[in-house]
Backbone as JSON, one array per atom type, in Angstrom:
{
  "sequence": "MTEPAPDPFVQWLADRDVSCPYCSYNLRGLGHTCPECGRHLEFTDFQEHRSKAHARRFFACRLAATISFALGVILAIKHLRSGPGLWNEAVPLGAACLAIAQSLAWLIFARRITRLPLPTQARLATVMWAVLVMAAMAAWG",
  "N": [[-50.84, -24.35, 11.97], [-48.41, -21.56, 11.57], [-47.22, -19.9, 8.59], [-43.33, -19.74, 8.08], [-42.35, -16.62, 7.67], [-42.01, -14.66, 4.52], [-38.72, -14.44, 2.76], [-37.61, -11.5, 2.71], [-35.56, -10.54, 1.33], [-35.19, -12.43, -1.03], [-37.6, -12.01, -2.14], [-37.53, -9.38, -3.24], [-35.66, -10.09, -4.97], [-37.27, -11.45, -6.7], [-39.02, -10.45, -8.65], [-37.39, -8.7, -9.99], [-34.32, -7.24, -12.4], [-31.59, -7.79, -11.28], [-28.16, -7.54, -10.94], [-25.39, -9.37, -9.84], [-23.56, -7.9, -7.59], [-20.54, -8.44, -7.78], [-20.0, -10.2, -9.88], [-21.7, -9.57, -11.84], [-24.21, -11.38, -12.65], [-27.12, -12.3, -13.79], [-29.76, -12.03, -11.14], [-32.24, -12.77, -11.15], [-35.27, -14.24, -9.15], [-33.73, -15.61, -7.84], [-32.11, -16.74, -4.58], [-30.03, -15.93, -1.94], [-27.46, -16.56, -2.86], [-25.11, -16.29, -4.97], [-25.41, -17.91, -8.06], [-23.12, -17.92, -10.17], [-20.62, -16.63, -9.17], [-20.34, -17.85, -6.7], [-20.85, -16.25, -4.11], [-22.21, -15.31, -0.81], [-25.13, -13.42, -0.15], [-26.67, -10.26, 0.3], [-28.71, -7.5, 1.46], [-27.1, -5.0, 2.04], [-24.71, -5.56, 0.46], [-25.35, -4.76, -2.11], [-26.06, -1.85, -1.59], [-23.28, -1.33, -0.52], [-21.77, -1.46, -2.65], [-23.2, 0.03, -4.76], [-22.68, 2.49, -3.96], [-20.06, 3.01, -4.03], [-19.52, 2.44, -6.35], [-21.07, 5.11, -7.84], [-19.53, 6.67, -6.45], [-16.94, 6.38, -7.99], [-17.46, 7.23, -10.49], [-18.4, 9.49, -9.9], [-16.43, 10.78, -9.07], [-14.76, 10.72, -11.79], [-16.23, 12.34, -13.26], [-16.18, 14.48, -12.12], [-13.4, 15.19, -12.58], [-13.06, 15.54, -15.34], [-14.51, 17.83, -15.23], [-13.14, 19.71, -14.21], [-10.72, 19.24, -15.51], [-11.59, 20.41, -17.51], [-12.78, 22.89, -17.4], [-10.02, 24.33, -17.29], [-8.7, 23.42, -19.55], [-10.21, 25.11, -20.88], [-9.78, 27.73, -20.18], [-6.97, 27.93, -20.84], [-7.5, 27.72, -23.65], [-9.0, 29.99, -24.26], [-6.8, 31.84, -23.4], [-5.11, 31.45, -25.23], [-6.56, 32.02, -27.44], [-6.81, 34.62, -27.47], [-4.5, 35.73, -27.82], [-3.59, 34.76, -30.29], [-3.19, 35.17, -33.7], [-4.74, 36.5, -37.06], [-7.28, 34.27, -38.54], [-9.23, 31.59, -39.26], [-8.74, 29.18, -38.13], [-7.29, 29.81, -36.01], [-8.86, 31.29, -34.76], [-11.83, 30.99, -34.52], [-11.99, 28.21, -33.72], [-10.35, 27.46, -31.55], [-11.41, 29.38, -29.61], [-14.44, 28.29, -29.7], [-13.97, 25.66, -28.71], [-12.75, 26.65, -26.05], [-15.06, 27.89, -24.97], [-16.95, 25.47, -24.96], [-15.77, 23.65, -23.28], [-15.22, 25.24, -20.68], [-18.42, 25.45, -20.63], [-19.06, 23.14, -20.17], [-17.77, 22.25, -17.68], [-18.99, 24.37, -15.99], [-21.68, 23.32, -16.31], [-21.63, 21.01, -14.86], [-20.65, 21.76, -12.59], [-23.26, 22.91, -11.72], [-25.28, 20.67, -11.85], [-24.44, 18.65, -10.44], [-25.28, 17.48, -7.89], [-27.72, 16.64, -8.7], [-26.74, 14.79, -10.64], [-25.69, 12.78, -9.28], [-27.92, 11.29, -8.54], [-28.6, 9.86, -10.33], [-29.19, 6.56, -12.43], [-26.61, 4.17, -12.08], [-25.73, 3.43, -15.17], [-26.43, 5.54, -16.35], [-24.72, 7.27, -15.46], [-22.41, 6.3, -16.14], [-22.5, 6.68, -18.76], [-22.78, 9.48, -19.18], [-20.27, 10.25, -18.11], [-18.65, 9.23, -20.14], [-19.28, 10.85, -22.24], [-18.25, 13.06, -21.53], [-15.74, 13.32, -21.15], [-15.23, 12.68, -23.81], [-15.88, 15.34, -25.16], [-13.89, 16.43, -23.55], [-11.22, 15.58, -24.98], [-12.11, 16.08, -27.5], [-12.1, 18.9, -27.26], [-9.36, 19.48, -26.5], [-8.1, 18.17, -28.56], [-8.93, 19.78, -30.6], [-7.54, 22.23, -30.27], [-4.97, 21.59, -30.0], [-4.41, 20.45, -32.61]],
  "CA": [[-49.62, -23.96, 12.16], [-48.35, -20.64, 10.85], [-45.65, -20.5, 8.04], [-42.7, -18.61, 8.48], [-42.3, -15.04, 6.94], [-41.08, -14.95, 3.43], [-37.31, -13.95, 3.13], [-37.73, -9.9, 1.77], [-34.43, -10.31, 0.08], [-35.65, -13.41, -1.77], [-39.2, -11.4, -2.85], [-37.06, -8.4, -3.79], [-35.17, -10.47, -6.42], [-38.16, -12.36, -7.28], [-39.24, -9.94, -9.78], [-36.33, -7.44, -10.35], [-33.61, -7.74, -12.7], [-30.6, -7.17, -10.38], [-27.19, -8.36, -11.16], [-24.59, -9.43, -8.65], [-22.55, -6.63, -7.35], [-18.95, -9.13, -7.88], [-20.1, -10.75, -11.32], [-22.97, -9.37, -12.93], [-24.95, -12.11, -13.0], [-28.76, -11.62, -13.02], [-29.94, -12.81, -10.21], [-33.98, -12.61, -11.13], [-35.7, -15.19, -8.77], [-32.59, -16.44, -7.11], [-31.84, -16.73, -3.28], [-29.17, -15.44, -1.5], [-26.33, -17.08, -3.15], [-25.03, -16.15, -6.8], [-24.96, -19.25, -8.84], [-21.92, -17.72, -11.0], [-19.46, -16.62, -8.23], [-20.7, -18.51, -5.19], [-21.2, -15.34, -2.75], [-23.52, -15.52, -0.55], [-25.45, -12.0, -0.71], [-27.47, -9.64, 1.26], [-29.28, -5.95, 1.04], [-25.84, -4.36, 2.07], [-23.74, -5.95, -0.53], [-25.98, -3.87, -3.4], [-25.92, -0.18, -1.1], [-22.08, -0.8, -0.58], [-20.98, -1.55, -4.41], [-23.53, 1.25, -5.54], [-21.89, 3.94, -3.13], [-18.27, 2.77, -4.59], [-19.86, 2.77, -7.97], [-21.2, 6.1, -7.33], [-17.99, 7.71, -6.11], [-15.98, 6.49, -9.15], [-18.58, 7.9, -11.6], [-18.46, 11.33, -9.63], [-15.0, 11.4, -9.26], [-14.23, 10.64, -12.97], [-16.84, 13.46, -14.22], [-15.52, 15.75, -11.68], [-11.84, 15.37, -12.95], [-13.47, 15.93, -16.81], [-15.33, 18.93, -15.39], [-11.9, 20.07, -13.77], [-9.64, 19.35, -16.51], [-12.26, 21.2, -19.06], [-12.26, 24.5, -17.0], [-8.77, 24.54, -17.31], [-8.28, 23.54, -20.76], [-11.09, 26.34, -21.28], [-9.09, 29.0, -19.98], [-5.71, 28.07, -21.6], [-7.95, 27.9, -25.14], [-9.24, 31.28, -24.26], [-5.86, 32.61, -23.5], [-4.69, 30.99, -26.6], [-7.39, 32.74, -28.58], [-6.78, 36.23, -27.26], [-2.93, 35.61, -28.53], [-3.54, 34.2, -31.79], [-3.31, 35.94, -34.95], [-5.96, 36.33, -37.67], [-7.59, 33.33, -39.4], [-10.41, 30.74, -38.78], [-8.46, 27.85, -37.0], [-6.44, 30.55, -34.87], [-9.76, 32.6, -33.96], [-12.96, 29.93, -34.28], [-11.63, 26.6, -33.56], [-9.94, 27.44, -30.06], [-12.91, 30.02, -29.03], [-15.62, 27.52, -29.6], [-13.6, 24.37, -28.16], [-12.92, 27.22, -24.83], [-16.62, 27.73, -24.49], [-17.39, 24.46, -24.66], [-14.93, 23.33, -22.18], [-16.23, 25.86, -19.9], [-19.49, 25.38, -20.69], [-19.18, 21.63, -20.0], [-17.45, 22.38, -16.34], [-20.18, 25.01, -15.26], [-23.17, 22.46, -15.89], [-21.0, 19.88, -13.83], [-20.78, 22.44, -10.82], [-24.67, 23.23, -11.51], [-26.2, 19.99, -11.85], [-23.52, 17.73, -9.66], [-26.19, 16.83, -6.91], [-28.8, 15.55, -9.52], [-25.97, 13.65, -11.55], [-25.66, 11.49, -8.27], [-28.85, 10.57, -8.2], [-29.02, 9.19, -12.02], [-28.84, 5.74, -12.47], [-25.04, 4.06, -12.64], [-25.44, 3.15, -16.35], [-26.62, 6.62, -17.12], [-23.6, 8.24, -14.72], [-21.46, 6.05, -16.94], [-22.39, 7.37, -20.15], [-22.3, 10.82, -18.91], [-19.05, 10.59, -17.69], [-17.93, 8.77, -21.28], [-19.6, 12.25, -23.3], [-17.73, 14.37, -20.72], [-14.1, 12.93, -21.29], [-15.03, 12.72, -24.93], [-15.83, 16.68, -24.99], [-12.62, 17.19, -23.28], [-10.72, 14.98, -25.69], [-12.05, 16.84, -28.93], [-11.67, 20.32, -27.34], [-7.98, 19.28, -26.63], [-7.61, 18.03, -30.25], [-9.11, 21.17, -31.22], [-6.36, 23.25, -29.49], [-3.22, 21.34, -30.27], [-4.41, 19.73, -33.91]],
  "C": [[-49.08, -22.85, 11.1], [-47.08, -20.78, 9.84], [-44.86, -19.47, 8.57], [-42.76, -17.71, 7.31], [-41.56, -15.31, 5.65], [-39.82, -14.04, 3.6], [-37.61, -12.5, 2.08], [-36.62, -9.84, 1.02], [-34.81, -11.38, -1.03], [-36.96, -12.85, -2.73], [-38.62, -10.35, -3.48], [-36.32, -8.98, -5.15], [-36.23, -11.26, -6.86], [-38.46, -11.67, -8.52], [-38.18, -8.68, -10.31], [-35.08, -8.19, -11.49], [-32.52, -7.22, -12.29], [-29.42, -8.03, -10.79], [-26.28, -8.13, -10.03], [-23.67, -8.49, -8.8], [-21.15, -7.12, -7.64], [-19.16, -9.59, -9.3], [-20.69, -10.48, -12.3], [-23.93, -10.24, -13.34], [-25.99, -11.69, -12.75], [-29.13, -12.79, -12.03], [-31.48, -12.87, -10.13], [-34.22, -14.36, -10.2], [-34.68, -15.92, -8.12], [-32.9, -16.02, -5.47], [-30.64, -16.25, -2.92], [-27.59, -15.86, -1.92], [-26.07, -17.13, -4.6], [-24.59, -17.4, -7.39], [-23.32, -19.02, -9.78], [-20.81, -17.67, -10.0], [-19.47, -17.47, -6.99], [-20.87, -17.49, -3.89], [-22.15, -15.39, -2.49], [-23.84, -13.67, -0.36], [-26.51, -11.33, 0.15], [-27.76, -8.01, 0.58], [-27.75, -5.09, 1.04], [-24.87, -4.71, 1.11], [-24.37, -4.86, -1.62], [-25.17, -2.44, -2.68], [-24.19, -0.33, -1.05], [-21.53, -0.94, -2.16], [-21.79, -0.05, -5.49], [-22.87, 2.29, -5.05], [-20.58, 4.2, -3.44], [-18.28, 3.13, -6.21], [-20.1, 4.22, -8.25], [-20.03, 7.3, -7.29], [-17.32, 7.61, -7.09], [-16.27, 6.91, -10.36], [-18.52, 9.21, -11.2], [-17.27, 11.53, -9.53], [-14.54, 11.5, -10.79], [-15.12, 12.24, -13.8], [-16.37, 14.84, -13.18], [-14.07, 16.17, -12.1], [-12.26, 15.8, -14.09], [-13.76, 17.41, -16.29], [-13.95, 20.27, -14.99], [-11.01, 20.55, -14.66], [-10.32, 20.28, -17.99], [-12.24, 22.44, -18.8], [-10.77, 24.88, -17.37], [-8.3, 24.64, -18.81], [-9.16, 24.69, -21.3], [-10.37, 27.54, -21.38], [-7.83, 29.17, -20.74], [-6.38, 28.15, -23.05], [-8.17, 29.45, -25.13], [-8.07, 32.31, -24.3], [-4.92, 32.43, -25.09], [-5.12, 32.07, -27.9], [-6.89, 34.43, -28.44], [-4.98, 36.31, -27.83], [-2.64, 35.21, -29.91], [-3.59, 35.25, -32.77], [-4.69, 35.67, -35.61], [-6.26, 35.06, -37.99], [-8.51, 32.66, -38.55], [-10.15, 29.66, -37.8], [-7.98, 28.71, -35.95], [-7.9, 31.2, -33.86], [-11.06, 31.54, -33.41], [-13.18, 29.06, -33.38], [-11.41, 26.9, -31.88], [-10.89, 28.22, -29.33], [-14.0, 29.31, -28.48], [-15.14, 26.25, -28.48], [-13.42, 25.12, -26.2], [-14.38, 27.35, -24.48], [-17.05, 26.82, -24.24], [-17.05, 23.6, -23.6], [-15.6, 24.04, -20.98], [-17.51, 25.55, -19.37], [-20.0, 24.07, -19.82], [-18.8, 21.65, -18.33], [-18.35, 23.4, -15.83], [-21.4, 24.1, -15.17], [-22.72, 21.29, -15.19], [-21.3, 20.69, -12.75], [-22.42, 22.7, -10.89], [-25.53, 21.62, -11.32], [-25.29, 18.56, -11.24], [-24.56, 17.02, -8.89], [-27.17, 15.93, -7.88], [-27.93, 14.59, -10.37], [-25.81, 12.57, -10.51], [-26.75, 10.67, -7.91], [-29.12, 9.59, -9.52], [-28.39, 7.69, -11.56], [-27.23, 5.15, -12.62], [-24.85, 4.26, -14.14], [-25.67, 4.66, -17.1], [-25.33, 7.56, -16.72], [-22.37, 7.79, -15.69], [-21.16, 6.92, -18.21], [-22.44, 8.79, -20.21], [-20.77, 11.16, -18.77], [-18.05, 10.31, -19.24], [-17.98, 10.03, -21.76], [-18.43, 13.46, -22.48], [-16.27, 14.32, -20.98], [-14.35, 12.95, -23.05], [-15.08, 14.21, -25.52], [-14.56, 17.0, -24.81], [-11.5, 16.62, -24.16], [-11.03, 15.9, -27.3], [-11.75, 18.06, -28.65], [-10.04, 20.35, -27.12], [-7.16, 19.09, -28.15], [-7.67, 19.6, -31.26], [-8.12, 22.6, -31.03], [-5.2, 23.13, -30.17], [-3.64, 20.5, -31.73], [-4.01, 20.59, -34.8]]
}
């Protein structure tokens, strides 16, 4: 008698550290059901979760880039209108350049960013927001 063909999903989980898309439980070597949350899983669950997570991170980066560009323009205008002095000249101009450079880098590398793993995208979004906050603090601090 012939043996039934092995389940491709179970084979895929056999040697990978894959987290459940609903509760983040490690599913290595398990079957179609997550022991933590009890959900039945298929390949499509991972694809849908990944695309939604990518969209959220992509939006967060795009929003940071847009705000960075606007902040950079505002800081550049502030620099042009400010009087002499290190704080009035160098800091706003540096923050403006940094904010504009971040938004331009986002425009140039947006397609590559969407192909990065989700944890890397999350770190990148965090860095972009940190740069934005530092630029804002430099402008109004």
